C-alpha positions, 0 to 999 in steps of 0.5 A: 848668616856669615858675611860674604868673603872679601871681593864677593858680592852677596846675592841680596845686594843685587836685589832691586825694588819691584818694577825697577831694573838695577842696571838702568838708573831711573828707568821703570820696567812696567809694560809695553804700553808705557810709552815705549819704556821697555824699548827704551830700557832695552836700547839702553842696555844694548848701547851699553853692551855694544860700543862702536869704538872698535870700528876705529880703535884697538884694544891698546896694551898695558905696559909696565912703567919700570922706572916709575914702578921702581921709584914708587915701590909699586907696579905702575901700568900704563894704558898705551892709547898713543898706539891707536890707529887714529891717535889723539893721545887720549882715551877721549877718541873712544867716547867721541867716536862712540857718540858720532857713530850713532848720529844719522848719516845726514848729520855726519855729512853735515858735521864732516865727521872726523875731518873736523880736527885741527891737524886735518885742516879745520879751524879751532876757535878758542872762546872764553876763559873757562870750560863753561864759557867755551861749551856755551859758545860751542853749543850755540854755534852748533845749533846755529849751524845745524851741527852736532855738539859732541861733549867731552865727558858728560853724555851716556854715549861718551861715557860708554866709549871711554869706559871701554878702557876700564873694561880692557884693563879689567880683562888684561889684568885678570890673568896677569895679576891681582889688585 
């Protein structure tokens, strides 16, 4: 059998062992009586396909960085996240909002939602000499105060929200040029 052409995926590579769903890591699809596993799997897929980021974010444009492109001799594109209506000059808004949008209303009221940022009057506390020290303190304080800890990167809802940037880039570049 000949190899598939470049940039193509063979059907055989998409096969999974019986009882597993390939897009759902570490989840086994068995029957409905397996402690809600099928429901968990469907919820996992639904969450991945319907991020909440577009409640507060727009599909930001790609812009050719002409001077940098000329200097490097390649086309360099920038994703203009600084144009977001709620701009924190970072794609991290997408992940944080996606996770916060899934919190119960009572918890959001307790956390005070997006009002908990320094530029809107909140107090920022800097603790420790490393990220690990700061995170340990933040988790402890969140637990003591009954608030939610929204991690910067290592939670599925954060990853889904931040991943919308990649999906937009793929959609925007599909018609413009080929990698």
